[in-house]
C-alpha positions as CSV (number, residue, x, y, z in Angstrom):
1,M,-42.9,-54.7,21.7
2,N,-45.8,-56.0,23.6
3,L,-45.3,-55.7,27.3
4,F,-47.8,-55.6,30.1
5,S,-47.3,-56.2,33.8
6,L,-49.6,-55.4,36.8
7,K,-49.1,-55.6,40.5
8,I,-52.3,-55.0,42.5
9,K,-50.6,-54.6,45.8
10,G,-48.6,-51.4,45.7
11,W,-50.5,-50.4,42.6
12,S,-48.0,-50.3,39.9
13,A,-48.0,-51.4,36.3
14,I,-45.8,-51.4,33.3
15,Y,-47.1,-51.6,29.8
16,A,-46.1,-50.8,26.2
17,A,-48.2,-51.3,23.1
18,H,-46.4,-52.0,19.8
19,S,-47.9,-48.7,18.8
20,F,-50.8,-47.0,20.5
21,F,-52.0,-45.6,17.2
22,A,-54.9,-47.8,15.9
23,S,-54.3,-49.4,12.6
24,N,-57.5,-48.1,11.2
25,S,-56.6,-44.5,12.0
26,N,-56.2,-42.8,8.6
27,K,-54.5,-39.7,9.8
28,K,-51.6,-39.7,12.2
29,L,-50.8,-36.3,13.5
30,K,-47.5,-34.9,14.6
31,P,-46.8,-35.6,18.3
32,L,-47.0,-32.8,20.8
33,L,-44.0,-32.6,23.1
34,I,-44.4,-30.5,26.3
35,S,-41.2,-29.8,28.1
36,G,-40.4,-27.7,31.1
37,T,-39.1,-28.0,34.6
38,T,-40.7,-29.8,37.6
39,R,-43.1,-27.5,39.4
40,G,-43.3,-25.5,36.2
41,G,-46.9,-26.1,35.0
42,T,-46.3,-28.8,32.4
43,T,-49.0,-31.1,33.9
44,W,-51.6,-28.3,33.9
45,L,-50.7,-27.5,30.2
46,M,-51.0,-31.1,29.2
47,E,-54.4,-31.4,30.8
48,M,-55.7,-28.4,28.9
49,L,-54.3,-29.5,25.5
50,Y,-55.5,-33.1,25.9
51,Q,-58.4,-34.4,23.8
52,Q,-59.9,-37.8,23.1
53,N,-57.8,-38.7,20.1
54,M,-54.5,-38.2,22.0
55,Q,-52.6,-40.9,23.9
56,V,-50.7,-39.5,26.9
57,I,-47.1,-40.4,27.4
58,W,-46.1,-39.4,30.9
59,E,-42.5,-38.6,31.9
60,P,-40.9,-41.3,29.7
61,T,-37.3,-40.2,30.6
62,K,-37.7,-40.5,34.3
63,Y,-35.0,-42.9,35.5
64,E,-37.5,-45.5,36.7
65,T,-39.4,-45.5,33.4
66,L,-36.5,-45.2,31.0
67,S,-34.7,-48.0,32.8
68,L,-37.5,-50.3,31.6
69,Y,-36.4,-49.6,28.1
70,N,-32.7,-49.9,28.5
71,K,-30.7,-49.3,31.7
72,E,-27.4,-48.7,29.9
73,F,-29.0,-46.1,27.7
74,T,-30.6,-44.5,30.7
75,E,-27.2,-44.0,32.3
76,A,-25.7,-42.6,29.1
77,L,-28.6,-40.1,28.7
78,G,-28.0,-38.8,32.2
79,A,-30.1,-37.1,34.9
80,I,-30.1,-33.9,32.8
81,P,-30.5,-35.2,29.2
82,Y,-28.4,-33.3,26.8
83,I,-27.2,-34.0,23.2
84,P,-25.5,-31.4,21.1
85,E,-27.6,-30.4,18.2
86,S,-25.0,-31.6,15.6
87,A,-24.3,-35.0,17.4
88,V,-25.1,-38.3,15.8
89,W,-26.0,-40.9,18.4
90,E,-27.8,-43.9,17.0
91,D,-29.1,-45.3,20.3
92,A,-30.7,-42.0,21.1
93,Y,-32.2,-41.7,17.7
94,I,-33.8,-45.1,17.9
95,Y,-35.2,-44.5,21.3
96,F,-36.8,-41.1,20.5
97,Q,-38.1,-42.5,17.2
98,K,-39.9,-45.1,19.2
99,L,-41.0,-42.6,21.8
100,L,-42.6,-40.3,19.3
101,K,-44.5,-43.4,17.9
102,G,-45.6,-44.4,21.3
103,N,-43.6,-47.6,21.2
104,V,-41.8,-47.4,24.6
105,P,-42.6,-48.8,28.0
106,Q,-44.8,-46.8,30.4
107,R,-44.7,-47.1,34.1
108,I,-48.0,-46.6,36.0
109,S,-47.9,-46.1,39.7
110,K,-50.3,-44.6,42.3
111,D,-48.8,-41.1,41.6
112,A,-49.0,-41.4,37.8
113,H,-51.5,-39.2,35.9
114,P,-55.0,-40.6,35.5
115,L,-54.9,-39.9,31.7
116,L,-52.3,-42.7,31.4
117,L,-55.2,-45.0,31.9
118,S,-57.3,-43.6,29.1
119,N,-58.3,-46.0,26.3
120,P,-55.1,-46.6,24.3
121,F,-57.0,-47.5,21.1
122,Y,-58.2,-45.2,18.3
123,K,-55.6,-42.6,19.0
124,N,-53.8,-40.7,16.2
125,R,-51.7,-38.3,18.2
126,A,-49.2,-38.5,21.0
127,I,-49.0,-35.9,23.7
128,I,-45.8,-36.4,25.5
129,K,-45.3,-34.6,28.9
130,C,-41.7,-34.7,29.8
131,C,-39.9,-32.5,32.4
132,N,-36.2,-31.9,32.3
133,I,-35.6,-32.6,28.6
134,T,-35.6,-29.0,27.5
135,P,-31.8,-29.2,26.7
136,L,-32.7,-31.9,24.2
137,I,-35.2,-29.8,22.2
138,P,-32.8,-28.4,19.6
139,W,-31.5,-32.0,18.9
140,I,-35.0,-33.5,18.8
141,C,-36.2,-30.7,16.4
142,K,-33.3,-31.3,14.1
143,N,-33.9,-35.1,13.9
144,F,-37.7,-35.4,14.1
145,D,-40.9,-33.9,12.8
146,V,-42.5,-33.0,16.2
147,Q,-44.4,-30.1,17.7
148,P,-42.6,-28.9,20.8
149,I,-43.9,-26.5,23.5
150,V,-41.3,-25.3,26.0
151,L,-43.1,-23.9,29.0
152,V,-41.0,-21.5,31.0
153,R,-41.9,-20.5,34.5
154,N,-40.1,-17.8,36.5
155,P,-37.2,-19.5,38.2
156,M,-38.0,-17.8,41.5
157,S,-41.5,-19.3,41.5
158,V,-40.2,-22.7,40.5
159,I,-37.6,-22.8,43.2
160,A,-40.0,-21.5,45.9
161,S,-42.4,-24.3,44.9
162,Q,-39.7,-26.9,45.0
163,L,-38.5,-25.8,48.4
164,N,-42.0,-26.3,49.8
165,H,-42.5,-29.7,48.1
166,K,-41.9,-32.9,50.0
167,G,-40.2,-34.5,47.0
168,Y,-37.3,-32.0,47.3
169,Q,-36.4,-32.3,50.9
170,D,-33.3,-34.3,50.4
171,I,-32.0,-32.2,47.5
172,G,-28.8,-30.4,48.5
173,T,-28.3,-32.6,51.6
174,K,-28.5,-36.3,50.7
175,I,-28.8,-35.8,47.0
176,N,-26.6,-33.8,44.7
177,L,-28.4,-33.4,41.4
178,F,-25.2,-32.8,39.4
179,T,-23.3,-35.8,40.7
180,L,-26.1,-37.9,39.4
181,N,-25.3,-36.9,35.9
182,N,-22.9,-39.2,34.0
183,S,-24.1,-38.6,30.5
184,K,-22.5,-39.4,27.2
185,Y,-22.2,-35.7,26.4
186,N,-21.0,-33.4,29.1
187,D,-20.3,-30.3,26.9
188,L,-23.0,-28.3,28.6
189,F,-21.9,-29.0,32.1
190,E,-18.3,-28.3,31.3
191,K,-19.3,-25.0,29.8
192,Y,-21.0,-23.9,33.0
193,G,-18.6,-25.7,35.3
194,R,-17.9,-22.5,37.3
195,P,-21.4,-21.9,38.7
196,I,-21.9,-25.6,39.1
197,S,-18.7,-26.0,41.1
198,A,-19.8,-23.1,43.3
199,I,-23.0,-24.8,44.5
200,N,-23.0,-24.7,48.3
201,S,-26.7,-24.8,49.2
202,K,-30.0,-26.3,48.2
203,V,-31.1,-23.0,46.7
204,S,-28.0,-22.6,44.6
205,M,-28.3,-26.2,43.4
206,L,-32.0,-25.7,42.4
207,A,-31.1,-22.5,40.7
208,N,-28.3,-24.2,38.6
209,W,-30.8,-27.0,37.9
210,W,-33.3,-24.5,36.4
211,A,-30.6,-22.6,34.5
212,I,-28.8,-25.6,33.0
213,Q,-32.1,-27.0,31.7
214,H,-33.1,-23.7,30.0
215,V,-29.9,-22.0,28.9
216,E,-29.6,-23.7,25.5
217,V,-33.2,-23.1,24.4
218,L,-33.4,-19.6,25.8
219,N,-30.1,-18.5,24.2
220,K,-31.5,-19.7,20.8
221,N,-34.7,-17.8,21.3
222,N,-33.4,-14.9,19.2
223,S,-32.1,-17.0,16.4
224,A,-33.8,-18.8,13.5
225,D,-34.1,-21.9,15.7
226,K,-36.8,-20.3,17.7
227,N,-39.4,-21.1,15.0
228,K,-38.8,-24.8,15.6
229,W,-40.6,-24.7,18.9
230,I,-43.0,-22.6,20.9
231,L,-41.6,-20.8,23.9
232,L,-44.6,-20.3,26.2
233,S,-44.5,-18.1,29.2
234,Y,-46.2,-19.6,32.3
235,K,-47.0,-16.0,33.4
236,E,-48.9,-15.3,30.2
237,L,-50.6,-18.7,30.4
238,V,-51.9,-17.9,33.9
239,L,-53.0,-14.4,33.2
240,N,-54.4,-15.0,29.7
241,T,-55.2,-18.7,29.7
242,S,-57.9,-18.8,27.0
243,A,-56.0,-16.5,24.5
244,E,-52.7,-18.5,24.9
245,L,-54.5,-21.8,24.5
246,Q,-56.3,-20.6,21.4
247,K,-52.9,-19.7,19.9
248,L,-51.6,-23.2,20.5
249,F,-54.8,-24.8,19.2
250,T,-54.5,-22.8,16.0
251,I,-50.8,-23.3,15.4
252,Y,-50.9,-27.1,16.1
253,G,-54.3,-27.9,14.6
254,I,-56.0,-28.9,17.8
255,E,-59.8,-28.9,17.4
256,K,-61.0,-27.8,20.8
257,T,-63.5,-25.2,22.0
258,I,-62.6,-22.7,24.6
259,I,-65.1,-22.6,27.4
260,D,-64.8,-19.7,29.9
261,N,-63.4,-20.8,33.3
262,E,-62.9,-24.3,32.0
263,Y,-59.2,-24.1,32.7
264,N,-59.1,-22.3,36.0
265,S,-58.6,-25.5,38.1
266,P,-55.2,-26.8,39.4
267,S,-53.4,-29.7,37.8
268,A,-53.4,-33.1,39.3
269,T,-50.0,-32.5,40.8
270,A,-50.7,-29.0,42.2
271,V,-50.6,-28.6,45.9
272,N,-52.2,-25.2,46.6
273,Q,-55.4,-23.7,45.3
274,F,-54.8,-22.3,41.8
275,K,-55.3,-18.6,41.4
276,H,-55.2,-16.7,38.1
277,S,-53.7,-13.5,39.4
278,E,-50.6,-11.4,39.8
279,E,-50.6,-12.3,43.5
280,Y,-50.3,-16.0,42.7
281,L,-47.4,-15.3,40.3
282,T,-45.5,-13.2,42.8
283,H,-46.1,-15.3,45.9
284,W,-42.5,-16.4,45.7
285,R,-41.5,-13.0,47.2
286,K,-43.2,-14.1,50.4
287,S,-41.7,-17.6,50.4
288,L,-38.1,-16.8,49.6
289,K,-35.7,-15.0,51.9
290,L,-33.8,-12.0,50.6
291,N,-30.5,-14.0,50.7
292,E,-32.1,-16.8,48.7
293,I,-33.3,-14.4,46.1
294,K,-29.8,-12.9,45.8
295,E,-28.4,-16.4,45.5
296,I,-30.7,-17.3,42.6
297,E,-30.0,-14.0,40.9
298,L,-26.2,-14.6,41.0
299,V,-26.6,-18.1,39.4
300,L,-28.8,-16.7,36.6
301,E,-26.3,-14.0,35.9
302,A,-23.6,-16.7,35.6
303,Y,-25.6,-18.3,32.8
304,G,-26.6,-15.0,31.2
305,L,-30.3,-15.6,32.1
306,E,-30.9,-12.7,34.5
307,Q,-33.6,-11.3,32.1
308,Y,-35.8,-14.3,33.0
309,I,-36.1,-13.5,36.7
310,E,-39.5,-11.9,36.1
311,F,-40.4,-13.9,33.0
């Protein structure tokens, strides 16, 4: 594939290299896959892990971007991508094989991350930042040799951030996140049909959105499968940034030096000033109303995830 398109007005571009890994790169390293939820810190983590030999792949499964690859496949994958771990789906296998090699279209717009514009040559490792694919992690790990990091942020903090973000103003009113899903595999949504069918507000919808994305991976965290990916606490990353990063650098063979205070800045998508403190982590208590907190708690209980309220 060799696709490149650029529109100066409106500042958008589409490109895909046949493979961004340079032919003279002797050692191709396993791709890093960062997953999590929107407003969950994945951009910040990607920025901290990035180094010059990495090619950034930014939100490849977003509808607008994935549709450039294949619209029919985009619809089948769904708004909340999920494939049972034991499933055999050739179209999905082909797509993710290409993704992990960097051989998929990328969509660049004015709100895309600046690292997308970094020199695509002489790279030997992909760093793929992809929100909302956490339900796919077990299937991906079974089928591919990849290094996944699942970043988990307290659902209260995530939902408080989403409620205050302009991109979520129509959620629960004009947009029902769950009616958008028309995926090939609906097992997960049928399993949790009861809390999903009880959605009656923006808060309960966002709580279900967080829960449905995390439930498979979190339920497997006490099994042998947990060794296939790293489950990283956003809280620990905030409070002990250097130590948590050093663990990741060591485990995944990232040659990078920790410099004190280097990582204390907000991500490119952060709205408020970033603070490495307990106060920052518990700010949701001031943002959410008591009835909203209770609403979220009830949803988490329905998924068996109540222990992650303070995660």
